[in-house]
N, C-alpha and C positions, 0 to 999 in steps of 0.2 A: 504494500500500500504506500502511495506517495501523494503529494499534493493534496493536503486536507484543508477544507474550509468549512465553516459552520455558520448557520444562521439560526433564527428562533425556531424554525420548523424541522431542519434536517442537517445531517452531516454529509458532505459531498467529498468523494475521494477518487483518485485514479489508481489503476493497477495495470500491470503489463504482464501478459501471459502469452507464451508462444508467439512472440513478435507482434502481438496485437495490443494496442492501448485500449483501456476501457475506463469509462467514467460512471461512477455509481452514486446513488442517493440512498440514505437510510434515515427514516424518521427518527427524530430525537426521542420520541416517546416509545420507540421500539417498533418492531415489525420487520417485514422482509426488506432485503436490499433490492433496489430497482436499478436497471440500466438507464442512465440519462442519455447516452449515445450508444449506437451500435458499435461493436468491436471495430477498431480502426487499425489497419496494418502499418504501424509506425510508432512514433514517440509522442507522448503528451506531457507537457511541462508548463509551469507558471500558472497554475490554476488560481483564479481569484473570482470573487463574487461581488457584483455591483447591482443593487436593486433586484430585478427579477431575472438577471442573466448571469451565467457562468462564462468567464472569458479564460482562454488558455491558448497555448501554442501547440500546433500539430506539425509534425514533420513526417512525411511518408518514408517508408523504407526504400532503399535503392538509390539510384542516381545515374549509374552507368557512365558513359563517356562524357556527359555534361557535368560531372562532378556530383557532390551531394545534392540530394533532393531539397527543394526549397521549403522552409518553415513558414507557416502562416498563423497570424493571430485570428482566432475564430471565437464565436459566441454561440450559446444555445440557451434556451429558456431553462431555468432551474427546475421547472415542473415537467420538462420533456421526458418521454419514455422512448428509448431507442431513436432519439431525435437525430436530425442531420444538422451539424453545425453550419453557421453562416460565416463565410470568409470575410474578414475585415481587410487584411492585406499582409504583405511580407513582414516577417518579424524574426528577431533572434530567438533561439530556442528557449532561453531561460529568463528573459527579461520582461516581466509583467508586474505592474504595481497599480494601485488605485488610491484615490483620495475620497472615494465615496460617490463622486460625480463623474470623474474622468478615469479612463483606463490608459495608463502610460506603458509604452513598450519600445524596445530597441529595434531598429531596422538598419542594419549596417552600423555606421557610426552616428546615426541620428536617433534622437528620442522623439517619438510621435505620441499623439494622444487621440482618443476617440471618446465622445460623450456616450454614456450608457444608453443603449437602445438606438443609437443613430447608425 
């Protein structure tokens, strides 16, 4: 288990099994663990929670002759079940932070930001 965030309702966490990243939700009151996104063939890092969305960086496996596969900042509704993340843009694999309104992330040598839900 990696990348843990918590809100009033649930605990959200990532895991990686057999080259697939998974994002899970477990109600704080107990109950079953639910998949927030379907298994993703790659890495998931930098999990953060802002409002009703989970933001994180996904990097697919592979790369081939073009070098390492590109990492992207993505978001998904925290209530999703087997959801498909929405891509925000290119991002460094580990650099995600929030001040509660904005999500900040590294993209190359730049720091970028996106407002929650935009």
